[in-house]
C-alpha positions in Angstrom: -105.0 64.7 -23.5 -107.0 65.4 -26.7 -108.4 62.5 -28.6 -106.4 63.4 -31.7 -103.1 63.5 -29.8 -104.0 60.3 -28.0 -104.7 58.6 -31.3 -101.3 59.7 -32.6 -99.5 58.4 -29.5 -101.3 55.0 -29.7 -100.6 54.8 -33.4 -96.9 55.5 -32.9 -96.7 53.0 -30.1 -98.4 50.4 -32.3 -95.9 51.0 -35.1 -93.1 50.6 -32.7 -94.5 47.2 -31.6 -94.9 46.1 -35.2 -91.4 47.1 -36.2 -90.1 45.3 -33.0 -91.8 42.2 -34.1 -90.4 42.5 -37.6 -86.9 42.9 -36.2 -87.3 39.9 -34.0 -88.5 37.7 -36.9 -85.6 38.9 -39.0 -83.2 38.0 -36.3 -84.7 34.5 -36.0 -84.3 34.2 -39.8 -80.7 35.3 -39.5 -80.0 32.7 -36.8 -81.6 29.9 -38.8 -80.3 30.7 -42.3 -78.0 33.8 -42.2 -75.4 32.1 -40.1 -75.4 29.2 -42.5 -73.8 31.4 -45.2 -70.8 32.2 -43.0 -70.4 28.5 -42.1 -70.7 27.4 -45.7 -67.9 29.8 -46.8 -65.7 28.6 -43.9 -66.3 25.0 -44.8 -65.3 25.6 -48.4 -62.0 27.1 -47.3 -61.5 24.3 -44.7 -62.1 21.6 -47.2 -59.4 23.0 -49.5 -57.1 23.3 -46.5 -57.7 19.7 -45.4 -57.3 18.3 -48.9 -53.9 20.0 -49.1 -52.9 18.5 -45.7 -53.9 15.0 -46.9 -51.8 15.4 -50.1 -48.8 16.6 -48.2 -49.0 14.0 -45.4 -46.7 11.0 -45.6 -48.1 7.5 -45.6 -48.8 6.2 -42.0 -46.1 3.6 -42.2 -43.6 5.7 -44.1 -40.4 6.1 -42.1 -38.8 9.5 -42.1 -35.3 8.4 -40.9 -33.5 5.1 -40.7 -30.1 4.6 -39.0 -28.0 1.4 -38.9 -25.4 0.5 -36.3 -21.7 0.5 -37.1 -21.5 -3.2 -36.2 -22.7 -5.1 -39.3 -23.3 -8.2 -37.1 -26.4 -6.6 -35.6 -29.3 -5.2 -37.5 -30.9 -2.3 -35.6 -33.2 0.0 -37.6 -34.6 3.0 -35.9 -37.7 4.5 -37.4 -39.3 7.7 -36.3 -42.9 8.5 -36.8 -43.8 10.7 -39.8 -43.4 14.2 -38.7 -46.2 15.6 -40.9 -48.7 13.4 -39.1 -47.9 14.8 -35.7 -48.2 18.5 -36.2 -50.8 19.8 -33.8 -53.3 22.1 -35.6 -53.8 25.6 -34.3 -57.3 26.5 -33.0 -59.7 27.0 -35.9 -57.6 24.9 -38.4 -58.9 21.9 -40.2 -58.0 18.6 -38.5 -60.4 15.9 -39.7 -63.5 15.1 -41.8 -66.5 13.6 -40.1 -69.2 11.7 -42.1 -72.4 10.4 -40.7 -74.5 9.0 -43.6 -77.5 8.2 -41.4 -78.2 11.9 -40.8 -76.5 13.5 -43.8 -73.4 14.9 -42.1 -70.2 15.5 -44.1 -68.2 18.3 -42.5 -64.6 19.4 -41.9 -63.8 19.4 -38.2 -61.7 22.2 -36.8 -59.4 22.2 -33.7 -61.0 23.9 -30.7 -64.5 24.5 -29.4 -64.4 28.2 -28.8 -67.2 30.4 -30.2 -65.1 31.4 -33.3 -64.1 27.8 -33.9 -67.7 26.4 -33.9 -68.8 29.1 -36.3 -66.7 27.2 -38.9 -68.0 23.7 -38.2 -67.8 20.9 -35.7 -64.9 21.4 -33.2 -62.5 19.0 -31.6 -62.1 19.3 -27.8 -58.4 20.2 -27.6 -57.7 18.3 -24.4 -59.0 14.9 -25.8 -57.2 12.5 -28.2 -57.5 13.0 -31.9 -60.2 10.9 -33.6 -58.9 7.4 -34.4 -56.5 7.4 -31.5 -56.8 5.5 -28.2 -59.1 7.1 -25.7 -62.1 9.3 -25.8 -62.0 11.8 -28.8 -64.7 14.4 -28.4 -66.3 16.7 -31.0 -68.9 19.5 -30.4 -71.2 21.0 -33.0 -74.1 23.4 -33.4 -77.6 22.1 -33.5 -79.6 25.0 -35.0 -77.2 27.6 -36.3 -74.0 27.9 -38.3 -74.8 25.0 -40.6 -76.3 23.0 -37.8 -74.0 20.0 -38.4 -75.6 18.1 -35.5 -79.2 19.1 -36.1 -80.4 15.5 -36.4 -77.9 14.0 -33.9 -80.8 12.7 -31.8 -81.8 10.4 -34.7 -78.6 8.3 -34.4 -79.2 4.8 -33.1 -77.2 1.8 -31.9 -74.8 0.5 -34.6 -75.1 3.5 -36.9 -71.7 4.3 -38.4 -69.6 7.4 -38.0 -66.5 7.8 -40.2 -63.7 10.2 -39.3 -60.8 10.9 -41.7 -57.6 12.4 -40.2 -54.0 12.7 -41.4 -53.5 9.2 -39.8 -56.2 7.5 -41.9 -59.9 6.7 -42.0 -61.6 5.4 -38.9 -65.0 3.9 -38.4 -67.0 4.1 -35.2 -70.3 2.5 -34.3 -72.8 4.2 -32.1 -73.5 2.6 -28.7 -76.0 5.0 -27.3 -76.9 8.5 -26.3 -77.7 10.4 -23.1 -78.9 13.9 -22.0 -76.7 15.7 -19.5 -76.2 19.2 -18.1 -73.6 21.6 -19.5 -71.4 21.0 -16.4 -71.3 17.2 -16.9 -67.8 17.3 -18.5 -67.2 13.7 -17.4 -68.7 12.5 -20.7 -65.5 13.6 -22.5 -63.2 11.8 -19.9 -61.3 8.7 -20.7 -63.7 5.7 -20.5 -61.0 3.0 -20.7 -61.9 2.3 -24.3 -61.5 3.8 -27.8 -64.5 6.0 -28.5 -65.9 9.1 -30.1 -68.1 11.4 -28.2 -70.4 13.9 -30.0 -71.9 16.8 -28.0 -74.5 19.3 -28.9 -77.3 21.4 -27.3 -80.6 19.8 -26.3 -83.5 20.3 -26.9 -83.3 22.0 -30.3 -83.4 25.8 -30.1 -82.3 25.6 -26.5 -79.0 25.5 -24.6 -80.5 24.2 -21.4 -79.0 20.7 -21.7 -76.6 18.7 -23.8 -77.2 15.6 -25.9 -74.3 13.1 -26.0 -73.8 10.4 -28.6 -71.1 7.8 -27.9 -69.6 5.5 -30.5 -66.8 2.9 -30.2 -63.9 2.5 -32.6 -64.1 -0.7 -34.7 -60.6 -0.2 -36.3 -57.2 -0.5 -34.8 -56.3 2.8 -33.1 -53.7 5.1 -34.6 -50.5 6.0 -32.6 -51.0 8.9 -30.2 -49.9 12.3 -31.3 -47.1 13.8 -29.1 -48.2 17.3 -28.1 -44.7 18.3 -27.2 -44.3 21.4 -25.1 -47.3 23.2 -26.5 -49.8 24.1 -23.8 -53.5 23.9 -24.3 -54.9 27.3 -23.4 -58.5 26.3 -23.7 -59.6 24.7 -20.4 -62.9 22.9 -20.7 -65.0 23.7 -17.6 -68.4 23.2 -19.2 -69.7 21.8 -22.4 -70.4 25.3 -23.6 -67.0 25.9 -25.0 -66.8 29.6 -24.1 -68.7 32.4 -22.4 -71.0 34.8 -24.2 -69.6 37.7 -26.2 -69.3 41.4 -25.2 -72.2 43.8 -25.0 -70.4 46.9 -26.4 -70.6 45.8 -30.1 -74.3 45.2 -29.8 -74.8 48.8 -28.6 -72.5 50.3 -31.2 -73.8 48.4 -34.2 -77.3 48.9 -33.0 -76.9 52.6 -32.9 -75.4 52.6 -36.4 -78.3 50.6 -37.8 -80.7 53.0 -36.1 -78.8 56.0 -37.5 -79.1 54.5 -41.0 -82.8 53.9 -40.7 -83.4 57.5 -39.3 -81.4 59.0 -42.2 -83.5 57.4 -44.9 -86.7 57.9 -42.9 -86.0 61.7 -42.8 -85.0 61.5 -46.5 -88.3 59.9 -47.3 -90.2 62.8 -45.6 -88.2 65.5 -47.3 -87.9 63.8 -50.7 -89.9 61.0 -52.1 -91.0 58.1 -49.9 -90.5 55.0 -52.1 -87.3 56.1 -53.9 -85.8 56.9 -50.5 -86.9 53.5 -49.1 -85.4 51.8 -52.2 -82.0 53.5 -51.7 -82.0 52.6 -48.0 -82.8 48.9 -48.2 -79.2 47.8 -49.0 -77.3 49.9 -46.4 -79.9 49.3 -43.7 -79.8 45.6 -44.5 -76.0 45.5 -44.1 -76.1 47.4 -40.9 -78.9 45.1 -39.5 -76.9 42.0 -40.6 -73.8 43.2 -38.7 -75.9 44.1 -35.6 -77.5 40.6 -35.7 -74.0 39.1 -35.7 -73.1 41.1 -32.6 -76.4 40.1 -30.8 -75.8 36.4 -31.7 -72.5 36.7 -29.7 -74.6 37.1 -26.5 -76.2 33.6 -27.1 -74.6 30.4 -25.8 -71.7 29.5 -28.1 -73.1 26.0 -28.7 -76.7 27.0 -29.4 
């Protein structure tokens, strides 16, 4: 191989490595900051949704129906629980607000811990009681992406307060400890014969190898349990991951689209003017790259 041709091959290979490094750095930036944009928009919508639910919800002690017996000699009043308080939210809908002043958390909690649910904010494990009720209410949250609501969860110590507001009222928990477990240790969200809140997230930061568990006990009187009726919970919790990784096909498709956009403007720069072509191509290539990054992110663990 001639020296000139070899130099061109090596130069081309070097540029490929440089661009690969740039793409990787941009993807890391997308994971750390780009995903926060989607979560922030979702939280704005969820906050409005939750505020409406609070306004429409009847008072916890407000009866919805009262019936008296025909015999006036006996007084028998039958009170049914407020119907509005017992409506089970659909997956992805707002169901509570969690506040942890010690680590600066103030987020709307959604029902469910699937990949799409956790993109919106912390998610309530659907097969556990609602926060404020008797039993072990469990909530999962991202540690480094999509707003990272539990980024500083490891800083919580004994007696730190966690407040959760639901349609049944405002409830205060006190932290009693934390532990590190594997993703398969789902016993941490089982009933512990007390009234507690369990927070789960990935550990260590920027890894999905383990889970950090923070446990807190309810210091208020528990709210009445919410009858789930005949609705089936279609999200079985087999691990603390929430859901398997996403499909590969969108990664390939959107990746090819991003490559096609880049090639188009690269050819245009060779046949026209370099910098004007690059200026025109920044926006469409950026959008294509952003969409591709979103597809690639689906291949990562859902609770990363």
